[in-house]
N, C-alpha and C positions, 0 to 999 in steps of 0.2 A: 505495501500501500505505499510506504513511504517511498518507496524507489518509483514507484510509478507518478506518485508527484513532485520528485524531483526531477524524473527524465519530462514528464509536462512543462515545468518552468523550464528548464535549458532549453528544449524545442522553442517555446516562445520567447526567450531571451535572443536564443539565435535567429529566428527569424526578422523577428526586429530588428537587431543587427544587422542583416543583412538588405533589411529595406532602407537602413540607411544609407546603403550606398550606391544606389538607384539614382544618385542627383544629377540630373541632367547638365549640361554647360549653356550659361546664359549668355550670347552673344548675340549681338547686333544683325548680323545675320544681311550685311551688306548697304544696309538702310545707311548708313554714315551719319555723321553728325551734323544735324541741322543747327544752321545759323540763324541765329536770330537778327531781327531789320533794328536798325537806328532807334535809338531811344525817340526820338522827337518825332517819329514818323505816326506815331500814338494809333488808335483805334478806328478811327473814320468819329465820323459826329456821334457824338454821344449829350446825353444831358447831364452827366456829370461831370463833364469837362470845364476846365476853369476860364474864365469870360478873358478875353484878352489872350488868348492862345488859339492860333491858329495852325494846323495840323501837316506838317513838315516843314515850319518855319525854323529852323534852329536858334535864330536870336531871338526871337520871343520865350521861344523854350527853355533859355539857356535864363532869358528876363523872369520867365515865370520861376525858377528854381530861386533864384538869388531873393525877387519878394517871400516864397513862402521859407527862406530859411532867417529872413528877416523878421519878419514881423510873427510867424506862424508859428514857429518855434525857437524863438530866442524868449529865453524867459526874462532877460535884461529889459528887453524893450517892451515887454507884456504887464511887468509889473511895478511899472515904475511909479504907478500912484500910489 
């Protein structure tokens, strides 16, 4: 009885051990790397786009980033009162 139980446990452990060896390699299969577009190209017309920024205009995009950094994320200018 005890030998049968031990044999069953050993067989189950062997089966689980062999199942772990069946992992398949995860490769891109020739798909290559997808390159992102330029950040100021945007996603097109959106109701969430900041006013004063036009899609594809690098200068207005940089201006909006500077304005956000100065007024929206600078605690010294926000807490001046």
